[in-house]
N, C-alpha and C positions, 0 to 999 in steps of 0.2 A: 504493500500500500504506500509506504514512504517513497519508494522509487517511482511509483506511478505519479504521485503528487509532484515530486520534484521535476519529473520530465514535463508534465503538463504545465506546471507553473512557469517553466522557462520559455514556453512557446505559444501558449494560448490565452484565454480570454476572460475578461471580467464583464459581466452583464448587469445592467440596471434596467429593470423591467419596463419602466416608462422611457420612451424614446426621447432623447434630448437633441434638438437640432442645434447646430453650432452657433447660428446667428439669432436664436430665439430663446426666450425664457422657458424654463422647464414647465411641463404640465403638472397636474396634481400627482402627488406621490403615489406611484403604482396605480393611479386612476381609481383609488378607492372612492366609493360613492356614499360613504357614511359621513363620518365627522369631517367638518371643514378643515382644510389644510392651511396651516400658517406658513406664509412665505416671508422671509426676511428681506430678500432682494439684494442685489449686488452692491448698491450704494451704501446700505447700512453695514454690510460686512467689511467694506473698505474703510469706512469711517470709524467704526467702533473697534474692530480688530480682535477684541476679547469676547469670547462667545457668551459670557454671562450677561453682557450689556445688551445682547440681542434677545436671548431667551427670556430674560426677565420682563420683556414687553409682551410675551405671548400669554393667552389665557390658559389657566389650569396648570401652569408650570411654576414649581418652586425650585429655583437654582440656588445652591448654596456653595460657598467656597471658603475654605479655612485660610483666610488671608487673601493676598492678591495673586499675581501670576506665580505659578509653582505650588500654590496651596491646593490641597485636595478639593476637586470640584465634583459635585454630584447633582443629578437632575431627578426630581420627583414629579411624575406626571399623574395628575388626578389622584393624589394620595397614595400611589403605589410606591414601593421601594425603588431606590435608584438602580438596583440591579435588574429591574424589570423593563428597562429602556434599552433598546438596541441603538447603537451609534454607528453610522455608516459614512464612509467617504467613497463616493462614486459606486455605491452598492457593496463595498467591501466592509465586513464587520470588524470594527476596531475594539470591540469588547475584549478585554485582556484576560486570557486564561490564567495568567500568573497572579492576577488580582484576587483578593480573598473571595469575592462573590462573582467574579467574571463580569464586572461592569466596566465601563470606560471612564477613567479619571481624566477630566478635561483640564487638568492643572496647567499643561504647557501647550494647549491648543490655541492657535491663532487663525483668523478667518480671511485675510485679504485675497487668498488664491481662489476664492469660491464665487460662483455665479449666483448661488442661492442656498439658503437653508430651508429645508422643508420639514415641517413638524406634524406628525400624525398622533393625536392623543387618543389613547384607547388601544386595546389588543389588536395585533395583526399577525397571528401565529401561522396562518396558512402560507403566506408568501415570504415570511421572514424567519419562522421557527421560534424556538422557545425563549430566546432573549428578548422577544418583542411582546411579552405578556402584558406590558404596561403601555407601550407606545414606541414610536420610531422617530429618530432624528437622522436626517440624511443631508450630507453636504454635497452639493453638485459642483464639480470643478469647472473653472473657466477653461474653454478650449478655443481661444482665439475669438476675434471679432472681424466682421467684414463691413467696412474696411478695417485694416489692422490698427490697433490702438495700444500704445505703451503707456504705462501708469507709473508714476514716481511719487512717493509720499515720505515726508519727514515730520516727526512729531517730537515735542518737548513737553514735559509735564512735571507735576509735583513729585517730590522725593527723588529727584535726579532721574526721572524716567525719560528714556530716549528710545525712539523707535523709527525705523525706516524700512520701507519695502518697495520693491520694483517688480513690475509685470511686463514681460516682453512678448508680444504676439509675433508669430512667424508663419511662413508658408503662404500659399494662396491657392485658390481653386479647390481642388478635392483633398488637399492635405494642409491642415493648419492646426495650430495649437498655441499654448501659452507656457512660457517658462517664468517662474516666480521665485523670489528670494526675500526673506524678511529677517530682521534682527531686532530684539527688544532687550533693554537692560534697565533695571530699576533698583533703587536702594530699598524699596519696600513701601508700597502704598497703604498697606494694612499692618496692624500690629497684632500678632497672635497672642492669646492668653493674657492680654493686658488687664482685662477687667477682673479676672478671677485669680491670676497669679502674679500680677504686677510686673509683667515683662517689660523690658526697656529696649530690647533689640528689635529693629525693624527687619522684616523678612525680605531681603533682596533676592532678585532672580535675574537670570540671563537666559535668553531663548533664541535659537536660530532654526529656521525652517526653509526648505526648498521643495519645489514641486514642478513637475513637468507633466502636462496632460495634452492630449492631441486627438484629433479625429482624422481618419484616412478613408476616403471613399475610393475603393479600388475599381469598382465598376458600378453600374446602375443598381445592382442587387447585392453587392458584397461591400461591407465596411468594417473598420476596426477602430476601437477606442483604446487608447493607452493612458495609463496613469502611474507615475512614480512619485513617491512622497517620502521625505525624510525630515526628522525632527530631533534636535539635540538641546536639552535644557538642564539647568541646575538652579536650585533655590535653597536659601537658608530655611531652617525650620526649628521650631521650639518644641521641646517635650511639654508634657502637661505641667511640669513643675520646674523645668530647667530652662534657663535663658542663656544659651551657650552658642557662640558664633560657629563653633566647629560642627554643630548639628546641621546637616544639609541632606538634600536628596538630588540625585542625578537621574535623568530620564533619556532614553534613546528609543526612537521608533522608526521603522522602515516599512514601507508598503509598496507593493507592485500589483497592478491588475491590468488585464487585457480582455477585451471582448471581441469576438468575431460574430457578426450578424449577417444573415442571408435572407433577403426578401423573396417571397413567392406570391402567387396570385392572391391568396386569401390571408396573408399575414407574414410572419417571419419566424425563423428559429435562431437560436444563439448557442454558442459554446463559450463559456468563460472560465477563467481561473484567477486566483490571486493568492498572495502570500503577505501576511502581516507579522512582523517580528518586533518584540518589545523587550526592553531591559530597563529595570529600575534598580538603583543602588541607594539604599537608605543608610545614612551614616549618622549615628547618635553617640553621645558621650557615654551612655549607659550600656548600649548593646554592641557598639562597634559597627562594622560594615556588614550589611545584609544585602545580597544580590538576588533579584527576582527576574527570571527570564520566562517569556511566553511566546508561543508561535502558533499561528493558525493558517492552515492551507485549505482553500476552498475550490471546488470544481462544480460547475452547474451546467446542465444541458436542458434546454427547454424550448417552448414554442408559444406563440400567441396567434390564434386563428380567429378570423371574423367572417361570419356569414350573415349578411343582412342585420337582423335584430339579435343575433347570437354571437357571443365571444367566449373563447376558452383560453386561459393561461395555464399551462401545465409544464411539468419538468421533473427532473431528478437532481439531487444535490448530494455531494459527498464532502465531508469535512474531517480533518485531522487536527487536533489541538494537542499541544505539549507544554509542560511547565518544568522548570528546573529552579528550585528555590528551597531554602531551609531544609536541605537534605532530601528533597523530593525530586524525583525524576520520573514523571509519568506522562503517558499519552492516552488519547482516546479517539476512536473512530465513530462517526455518526453519519448514517445514510438516511435519506428521506425522499419521498415522492410527494408531489402536491398537484392540485388541480383547483382552479377557481373558475366557475361558470357564471356568465352573465346573460340575462335574457330580458329584452325590452318588449312590453306589450302596451301599446298606446302611451299613456303617461306614467306607467309603472315600470320600474326597473327592479329585477330580482337578481340577487347575487348569492351563490352558495358555493362554498369551497371546503376542502379538507386537506390535511397534511398528515401522512403516516410517516413516523420516524422510527428508526431502529438504532438504539443506543448500545454500544459495546457492553455496558454493564447492566442496563435496565431492560433490554429487549425492546418490544414495540409498544407505542402508544399513539393515539389519534387526536389531533387538534382539528377544530372546525370553526367556520364563520358563516353567518347567514345575514343578509341585509335585504330589506325592501324599502324602496324609495319612490315617493309619489311626487311628480313634478306637476303641481297644481296648475301653474301658469308660467309665463316667461320669467317671473320674478320670485315665486314662492314654491318651496319644496318641503316635504316632510320625510323623515326616515326612521326606521327601527332596525337595530342591529343587535345580534347576540354572538358571543364567541367563547370558546374554551381553549386554553393553552396550557402547556407544561414547560417548566424550566428545570432542567436537571441540575443537580449540585455541581459546583465547580470542582476541578481536580484538587485544589487547595482544601476545600471543605471535606473532600473524601479521604485524601492521603497525607495531609500535612502531619509530620511526626510530632510526638509530645514535646513540650517545652517546659523546663523547670520541673519535670515530674508530672505535669498536668496534661491530659489528653487534649488534642485539637481536632485532628481529622476523625471522621466517622464513616466507615464503609457501609454502614447500614442505613444511611440517609435515603429518603424517598424524594422524587421530584416534587417541586412546588406546583400547585394548580391554581388557575384563575378562571372562574366563570363570570362573565360580565354581560350586561345588556345596556343599551342606551336608546333613548328616543329624542329626536330633535327636529327643529324647524329652522329654516333659513329664508330670509327675504333679502334679495340683492337687486338693487337698481342703481341709483346714483350713490347711495350709501349701502350699509350692511347692517342687518339685525340677525343675530344668531342665538338660539337658545337650545341647550342640550342638557338633559337629565340622565344620570347614569348610576349604575351600581356595579361594584366589583366584589366578588367573594373569593378570598384567598384561602386555600387549604394547605396543610403540611408545610407551613412557612418554616424556614430554617433560621435558627438563632444560635449565637454563641453563648454557652453556659460554662459552669465550672466542670462540666463533664465533656467539654468540647462542643462541636456542632451537633445540634439536635433538631428534629422536626418538632416544633413547639406549638403548632395549632393553627388558629384561624384569625381572619380579619375581614370585616365587611366595611367597605367604603361607599357611602352614598354621596352624591354630589350634584350640583347644578352649575353650569357654565353659561354666562350671558355675555355677549359681545355686541357692541354698537360702534359703527363708524359713520360719522355724519357725511353728507355730501360736501364737496368743496365749496366754500363761500369766500367772499371778499375778506372776511375776518379770519379765515383759516379753516382748519379741519380738526375735529375732535375724535379721539378714539377712547373707548371705555370698555374694560372687561372686568367681570366679577365672577369669582369662583367660591362656592360654599362647599365645605366637606364635613361629613359626619362619620365618625368612626365608632363601630360597635362590634359586638360578637368577637372580641379579641381576647386571645389567651394571655397576651402581655401588651402593655400600653404602646401604641405606635408613637415613635419619637420623631422630633424635628419637623413634622408635617403640620402646618397651621390649619385652623378651622376655616379661615377665609383668606383670599388674596384679591387685591384690587389694584388695577393699573389704569392710569389716566394719562393721556398725552394730548397736547395741543400744538399745532404748528401753523405758521402763516408765512406767506411770501410777500415782501414789499420791494419791488424792483429787483435789485441784485442781492437782496438780503433775505435770509430765512431764519426764523426763530422757532425753537422748540422747547417746550417744558414738559416734563414727565414726572409723575409721582407713583410710588408703589407703597401699598399698605399691606402689612403682613400681620396676621392674627397671632395672639399668644399661643405657645405650644409647649409640650413637655420635652425634656431631654434628660440625660444622665451626666453626672460629673465624672472626673477621672477615676474616682473611687467606686463608681457604680451607684452612688446615691441619686435619688430622683431630684430633678431641678425644674424650674419653670422659666421659660423664656418669655419675656413680656412682649406685647404687641409693639410694633414700631412702624414708622413711615420714613421714606427717603424722598428727596426732591432733587432732580437733576435738570440741567438745561444746556442748550447749545445755541450758538450764534454763528451762522455761516454767511460768507461773502464770496460771491462768484463774479469777479470783474469781467470774465468772458467765459466761453464754453470750454476752455482748455485748462483752467485752474480754479482752485477753490481754497479759501482760508476758513478755518473753523476753530472756535473756542468752545470747549466742553467743560462744564462744571459738574462734578459728582458730589452727592451728599451736601447740597448747597447750605443746608441749615446746620451742618456739622453735628448731625444727630448721632449720639453714641448708641449703638445697638449690638446685640449678640445674634450671631447667625449660626453657621454650621458648628456643631458640637458645643454651641454656647460660648465660644471663646473669641470670635472674630470681632474686631472693631474697625470700621472703615471711616476715616476722617474726611473732611472737605478736601477735594483735590481738583486740579485744573490741568487741561491738556490743550496745547495749541498745535494745530496741524496744518500743513500745506500739502495739497494734492494737485498734481498736474497730469494732464492727459495729452499725448502727442501722437 
């Protein structure tokens, strides 16, 4: 199996199920017909650069980070755990098998290379598998522009923060792409453990990334997409009680993907492969140096067929994941087949899909999704969706050896389950009104105890998401989202997830100037201290703003202010405090 993956990975393809044209914005994520898709857009990704600034504007998302760049970053969608979100770059799964729960830590992830960020809230196990039991975040790489456009950006900010990035479009006609490079260095925009442990050291970080992505149209029916991505970062870190400059973390990531796509009369087929390799080195005064390595290889063969009112997406996928850390050297094979059927009858669209997976340790299990959507008129639609998915334990949770005489790994763990349903309505004309009510029932949730990892029981999350975007007026445009969450039927208290999230933003254009103000309100929530005692994180609000000036179509100046009221608040793990900060950026396009 390893030789097979190695051979395929060197010559074949990465596929993303929704077709992305080189000169166009991407369509809805995998063309799901249920929950509305949040699009960040290329401009927001170039200007903000750090993914938390983008995700914190989306409904139903709690993004938390322990400090600034280099601090642990986690995404909680609709009250689910961060490990229930799959994170993709060009369709390649970045969820790290060497991470404790196989989630993706966004600590060192920067966004300037990407054309769009697509966010699907809610389970998508049929097309994405078990890591998508809570939702999907997909980054769509930029693959050139027509005509070609080069981008250069330089930024200066508080706490000695400096960043620069450059994007170079190349090629013409049927072969074109983008090469990008970025570098960021900061003395630390956040202070970890300040409030509870009196830390004085700011957590500085340095990050470099490079990406090459391209599209090649070999003939009218055959095309290839390529993507290569590399990241190298390091950051200071504090322990829960130690404020020591020698504590730091280093992170390396490399990814390669390729997809070969062939068109035929009624659709297309694809063959794709990809490899993601990750290495983390955690250096602390108390534990010394600990190295975590993880690797994922993926191969997928599939097709998308359309006949009049009927559509079928189907395929087979093989994955091999490996970890090497803390005395653990383990691998796992996972095979799956999937099919998603869509049928339209007048104003009603039906969707039914299933994914059968065979896990090397757990044997077979079946996930499914079903959706019905009614397009009442040109502007108004209603939908109902139900889904069931499984997330298998990580290799770390299964096999990590004891530490200090206490058990960690547990080979008797069962997969986590999530059964969910949602009902929603959307009205879209010049503005947007969206309302979704949902419920998620988690079973066999895995938690760390004094006996190591154990299946500890259940959690029910009920919620309502409401989003409003006003039409554009002379006074500007307003966006508002509100998410309410209710947690019940839990065997242990859900931590860090707030009962409500509110985001409000307003922007207006006056000549060559653009002003934006945005606010975020986070409800009070429960957490635990470093000793395991319960704690309460109080509700808080933050206010940010930006002022942009575009003297012509080729350049832009912007001033961004974060936490304008200098509000002290506690976020991830209850220890982060982010002060008032400012960033001045120049961006040119040539």
